[in-house]
Each structure stands twice: as structure tokens, then as C-alpha cells.
C-alpha positions in Angstrom: 131.3 -89.0 111.2 129.5 -88.4 108.3 130.7 -91.4 106.2 127.8 -91.1 104.2 127.5 -88.0 103.2 131.4 -87.9 102.4 130.2 -90.7 100.1 127.3 -88.8 98.6 129.4 -85.8 98.1 131.9 -88.5 95.8 129.4 -89.9 93.6 128.2 -86.0 92.4 126.0 -84.4 95.0 125.5 -81.0 94.7 124.5 -80.4 98.0 124.9 -81.7 102.1 122.7 -80.6 104.7 123.6 -81.0 108.0 120.7 -81.9 109.7 122.6 -82.4 113.5 122.5 -80.1 116.2 126.2 -80.8 117.2 128.7 -78.0 115.9 131.9 -79.9 116.4 130.0 -83.0 114.5 129.6 -80.2 111.7 132.7 -79.1 111.4 134.4 -83.2 111.7 131.7 -83.4 108.6 133.2 -80.5 106.8 136.6 -81.6 107.1 135.7 -84.8 105.5 133.8 -83.5 102.6 136.4 -81.2 102.0 139.3 -83.6 102.5 136.7 -85.5 99.8 137.3 -82.9 97.7 133.3 -81.3 97.5 132.6 -78.5 95.8 128.8 -78.3 96.2 126.5 -76.5 98.8 127.0 -77.2 102.7 123.3 -76.2 104.8 122.9 -76.5 108.7 120.1 -75.4 111.0 121.1 -72.8 113.3 122.0 -75.1 116.1 125.4 -75.5 114.5 125.8 -71.7 114.6 127.6 -71.4 117.8 131.7 -69.9 117.9 132.8 -74.2 118.2 132.5 -74.6 114.4 134.3 -72.2 112.7 137.1 -73.0 114.9 136.9 -76.7 114.5 135.9 -76.8 110.9 138.6 -74.2 110.3 138.5 -73.3 106.5 136.3 -76.1 105.5 133.9 -74.0 107.0 133.8 -71.4 104.9 130.9 -70.9 102.8 127.9 -72.9 105.2 125.0 -71.6 104.6 123.0 -72.2 107.8 119.0 -71.6 108.5 117.6 -70.1 111.5 113.4 -69.6 112.8 114.7 -66.6 114.4 116.2 -62.8 113.3 119.5 -62.2 114.1 118.8 -59.4 116.8 121.6 -56.9 116.3 120.2 -56.7 112.0 116.5 -55.6 113.3 117.2 -52.3 114.7 119.9 -50.3 116.5 117.0 -48.7 119.1 115.6 -52.0 120.1 118.8 -53.4 121.0 119.9 -50.0 122.5 116.8 -50.4 124.6 116.7 -53.8 125.9 120.7 -53.3 126.6 119.0 -50.4 129.0 116.5 -52.3 130.1 118.0 -56.1 131.0 121.6 -55.4 130.9 122.1 -58.1 127.8 121.7 -57.7 124.5 118.7 -59.1 123.7 119.4 -63.1 122.7 117.8 -64.9 120.2 113.9 -65.1 119.5 114.2 -61.4 121.2 112.6 -59.8 118.5 109.9 -62.1 117.5 109.3 -62.3 121.5 108.7 -58.3 121.0 106.6 -58.6 118.3 104.0 -61.3 119.6 104.1 -59.2 123.1 103.6 -55.3 121.0 100.9 -57.2 118.3 99.0 -58.0 121.8 99.1 -55.2 123.5 98.5 -52.9 120.2 94.8 -55.8 119.9 93.5 -54.9 123.7 94.5 -51.3 123.6 90.6 -49.6 124.5 89.7 -53.0 124.1 86.1 -54.5 125.9 88.1 -56.9 127.6 85.5 -59.9 127.3 86.9 -63.8 126.1 86.1 -63.4 122.6 87.0 -59.6 121.6 90.7 -60.5 123.2 90.9 -63.9 121.4 89.4 -62.1 117.7 91.5 -58.6 117.7 95.0 -60.3 117.6 94.3 -61.6 114.5 92.9 -58.7 112.8 95.3 -55.8 114.6 97.5 -54.5 111.7 101.4 -54.3 113.4 104.2 -53.7 111.8 106.6 -55.5 114.3 110.7 -55.4 114.1 110.4 -58.7 112.2 107.9 -58.9 110.2 104.2 -57.9 110.5 102.9 -61.0 112.3 100.3 -63.1 110.8 97.7 -65.3 112.2 97.2 -69.3 111.3 95.0 -72.0 112.3 97.2 -75.1 113.2 96.4 -76.4 109.4 98.7 -73.2 107.9 95.1 -71.5 106.6 95.1 -68.0 107.4 93.2 -67.7 110.5 89.8 -65.4 110.2 90.0 -63.9 114.1 89.3 -67.5 115.7 90.7 -68.8 118.8 92.8 -72.0 118.5 95.7 -72.3 120.6 93.3 -73.1 123.6 92.2 -76.1 122.2 93.4 -76.7 118.2 88.8 -75.7 117.5 87.8 -73.0 117.2 85.1 -72.1 120.0 85.5 -75.8 121.2 87.3 -75.3 124.9 87.1 -77.5 127.9 84.2 -76.1 129.4 83.2 -74.0 127.1 79.5 -73.2 126.6 78.3 -72.3 122.5 79.7 -69.0 121.4 82.0 -68.7 123.5 85.4 -69.7 122.8 86.8 -71.0 125.8 89.8 -68.6 126.5 90.0 -66.7 129.6 90.5 -63.1 129.8 93.3 -60.6 131.4 92.3 -59.0 134.6 93.7 -55.7 133.3 96.5 -54.8 131.2 99.3 -52.8 131.7 102.3 -52.1 129.2 104.3 -51.2 131.7 103.7 -54.2 133.8 104.4 -56.6 130.8 107.7 -54.7 130.2 107.4 -53.4 126.8 109.6 -51.2 125.3 108.4 -48.1 123.4 110.5 -47.8 120.4 109.9 -43.8 119.2 
């Protein structure tokens, strides 16, 4: 259970963070915190945002705040949800809007592009694309804003395994097709 958290709550803590992934354990913590009279902010991760948590926590789960690294597909665009459902027969799942944006920025970058390794690698970072969730931003592994250099293949720009000076080490796609990629145009 969350004995340390309950002890901390009794010791003047103003917030409680549940960092586990089990909705059942989070519910046990919520109930124990409520029983201890804790009135501070309670936080959890997206792993806990499943039906089991409110069922098991009951009133003790009210007001908990959950952080998630993805966007709720239903809150992004009704058009996206309808198009996704029409194409796949189910509602979009977690990460669907972010996946759509990733494919969208690459598709936009490849429009009319001379398909050479250097052009393919550099183009997405400088492509204007609004995205469903937000405009994609490319960064290096250190978190610095990318200047269109490839860092995904090797972690170091221009040093792919077996690459020669001046190349990126990335292999270009043979031919791009938005239909083959399953990209749905939204107006």
C-alpha cells in the first residue's frame, strides 16, 4: 500500500505523487489518503487513467490529476475521429493524433522532394506543418533545437555506420505514396 505516502500526508505534505502504473494500487492509496484526512493535491501518471481507478477509489479518487504524454484523440478534432473510425472501424487509440502528425510532417516534407539521403533527412525539421496536436518540433538528443540534421540513426549527425564524409548514413525510401502510407486528408 502507500504507507509512506500516508505518513507524509500526516506530516504536513501538500501534495502526493503516485508514480506507479497500477490503477488498483493507486486506488488503495487514494482511499488511504482520504481516510488519513489528506486534503492536498494528488497526482498520478497516465498509466492509472483506466476504469479500474475510479471504480476502486470511489469518492477518494475525485480531484486526482493525471499527467499524460499524449493527447486524448476525442479532444483533438471531430473530423479526425470520424475519418479514423470510417477508415479503421474503431475509435482512435492513445497516440493516434501524434502518430498522424508524425506521418503528416514527413508526407509534407516529401512533397516534390528530390529523394536523396541528405534531402530526406534535413527536410522534415524545416517543414511547416500545423499538426492536429501542435506543430512538431525537432530536437537533438541533448534537447537542443535541430537544424535539420539527422540524429535519429546514430545519435550523431552525419556519422551513420558505414557512411562516408558528407553523407548522413540514412537510407531514403524507394518511393513515397500517401495512399500506401494510409494518410487520411482532413479537408
